[in-house]
N, C-alpha and C positions, 0 to 999 in steps of 0.2 A: 878667432884671435885670441890669443892669449893674455889672463888679465892679472894685475898682481893688487891685492888687498892687502893695502899697508895701516895696522891700527896702533894708535899713539896713546899712552896712558896714561896719567897722573895715579897714582896707588894712594889709595883712601886706608886700607886695612890689607897691611902682611900677610898677618895671621891666615886669612881667607883666600892669599894670592892662590897656595897650590891648591885647594880644592876646587877651583873654580878653573885654573889652566887644567887639570884632571880631567875634567868632564867637557871641556871646549875642545880640546884638543883631538878627542876623536871623530865629532861632529866635523870636525873640519876632513880631517882623512873619509869619514863616511861621505863628506860631498865632493871626493876628487881630490881637493886642496894639498897640496905638500907645501910643509914648513921650510921657508928659504932663509931665514932669519930670524934669532930674535934675542933682546938681552936688554940690558938699562942702558938708559943715554948717557953717556957720559961727558960730554962737550958740545956745545951750540957754539961753532967757528963765525956765523955773523945772526944777529940778533938776537931774541930772546923766544926761550922755547918752553911751555909749562909743563911738561909728558918729564915721565921719567923711567918709561921703559917702552919697547917697539915690536912689533909682531909683523913679518913681511911673509906671506901664503898666495904661494901661486897654483890659478885655478882654470881650468882648460878656455874658461871666456868670460867676460862680465855676466854674462845670466846667470852664470855658476855660482859667481859669487856670491852675488846677490839672494840666489835658492839659498844658499847656503844659510846665509842671513838672518834671511825671513822665514827658516823650517821651523817647525814645530821643535826638533831637538836643540837647534841653540837658544828659540826665543825663551824657553822653559828655562835657560840657566840667567838670562838678563835679570831679572831681578836680585840673584845673586852677584851677578857682574857687578852692577850699579852701587852695590853695596863695599865690592873689593878697591871697585877703579873708577874712575870719569875718564870716557873712552871717547879716543875721535877715529872713525873707521872710513876710509876714503880707496878707490877700487881704480885703478889707472888700467890702462889697454896698452899694451906691450905693442910699439912699431913694427909693422911690416918692412 
């Protein structure tokens, strides 16, 4: 069953964001993921939300999403990621 990874982030250092994004994108593709959408969050229709960007990625299944996140290639980027943003990663399983 396909999985959708949703990443929300509060950007801390916009000057390094492109460096992180350019390095992280290829790790997603190499793990079989495809970027569905990404962009700046513009409006909270209900409630409050402390993030300013969002990334949505489709993987073959939940295990593939977890494998990408835990991969040495992506984990090598975590120190840079943590300088750039405060992220939250969620994985949803698509309904059948």
